[in-house]
N, C-alpha and C positions, 0 to 999 in steps of 0.2 A: 638498560630498558629489562623492564616482566617478558620473560619467552613463555611465563604459562598465558598473558593473556589475549595471543593470536595478533596476527593483522590486522593493523589500522583498517579499518574500512566502513565504508558509507555506508554498506551495506548491510554488516553489522550493528550498529546504531542504528538504522533504521530498524531494522528485525527489534529490535527490543526497544520501539517502540509501537510495530504492527505486526509482531511477530506473528503473536500469540490469534488463533484460529480467530475468534470471538474478536479483538478487533478488526481483522478483512474481516466482517460480513456484516460490526458495525457499522461501519464505511460504507460497504457495498450496498449496506440499505440506506442509508440516508441516502445516498445516492442515487440510489435507486428511488426519492417520497418519501419511505416512510422516516418523519421525525421523531415520534413520539414514542418515552422505555416500551409502551403497550406492543407497538407494533414490532422495533428490533426486538423485543424479547419471543414473539409470536414468529418471526420472520426468521434466526436465528437458530430458534433451539434452545438458544442457552442455557444455565442458568445464571439465574434475576439475579443472582449474588454477583459469579462473575461477572456479569451480561455490566454488574450495576459499577465495579473494579475495572473496567476494562477503557466504560464510557469515560470517566472520571481521570484514569492516563490520558484519552484521546484530548480531551476539550484542555488535559492541564497544557502536554504537545504543544497544540493547538491542530490541531490539527481538525474535529469539529471544534462549533463553540452552542454553546446553549443560550437562547432564547428564551425571555417568558413571555407566556403567553394568553395567561391565570393572574390574575391577581392574591384574589382570596377563596383557597387559597394560593400559597405560590406555585407556579409548575413550567413550565420548559419542558420544550421538547430539544433536536442535534436539529444544530448546520452546518451545511464544511462549511472550513475555512480554508482562502485560498489554497495552503499544504493542501488538503481534504482536497477539495476538485485536481488537484497538482497528480494525486494518485485514482483517480481515476483507469485512464491509460492505465495503467499497472496492471491494475482487474481486470481490465477488460482484456490486457493478455494470459492472463492467469488466466478468465477466462475460456479465453480462446487457445492454450495449453492442454484446459481438462476437458475441454468437449472433442480434442482429439485423442484425446495419452487416456482419461481416466471414464469420459463417463458413454451411450454406446448413443444415448439421443440426445443430444444441447437441451437442455430444459426448456434455454432465456435463444433468442434470435435478437442480431440488432441491426436494422438494417438501417440505410442513410439513403435518401432521398433516390426508394422503392429495392435496391440493392442490398444481400445481406453487406457489413462490413468487417476486415481480414484486416483487420487491426497490425502493423507491421512498422518497424524503426524508419524513421528519412530523418537525417540528418537536418538539423532549424538551417543552419550557414550557407550548404549547395541546394538540398534541396531533394539529395539525391539516398535509395536505399541505404542504411548503411547494413553490411553484409561480412558474415563470421570472420572473414581470411583479411581484412579491407582493413578493420582494427586494429592500431599501436593503441601499446599505454605504457606510460612511462608512470616513475614512479616521483609524487613528490616531496619526500620525505627520504631525509639525509639518512637514514637508519637502514630501509629496507631499501630496493627492489622490485621489480616482476615476481622473482621470484620465491624472496621469502627476505628473510636479514640479511645484511651484509652486516659478515664476518671478521674483522677485521685480521687480525694477523702480526701477531709482535714479533 
């Protein structure tokens, strides 16, 4: 096992796709209904070349899909795939954290049936809120436990 690669982790694997600032901001813009490159670059402030590279990766990884909206010349815009739509609650949690800990005045308010949305994690099986001290973790890898790599003494 390569100890330099760190813990095998779904978070690390996800960040390899969407961990760049411009990638998540591009997903945010598409989720907000801005589908064209010009709209995404305007609203993210990303350098055009970096944004183009991130969009290409997001399409290749199945987070976004391109849809042709004009044939001559050929032009496409961007839409969330199922995987991309499943990132929206993650963005909402990041927004909530940022509203509390980073910005003085939240720049955007999300509402649902007239009340402000305050996202939380709820167990899909039982419907109860998931609280930090109530989560059990089990490693699914033979050579790792929750604390780190398993050291086999000889």
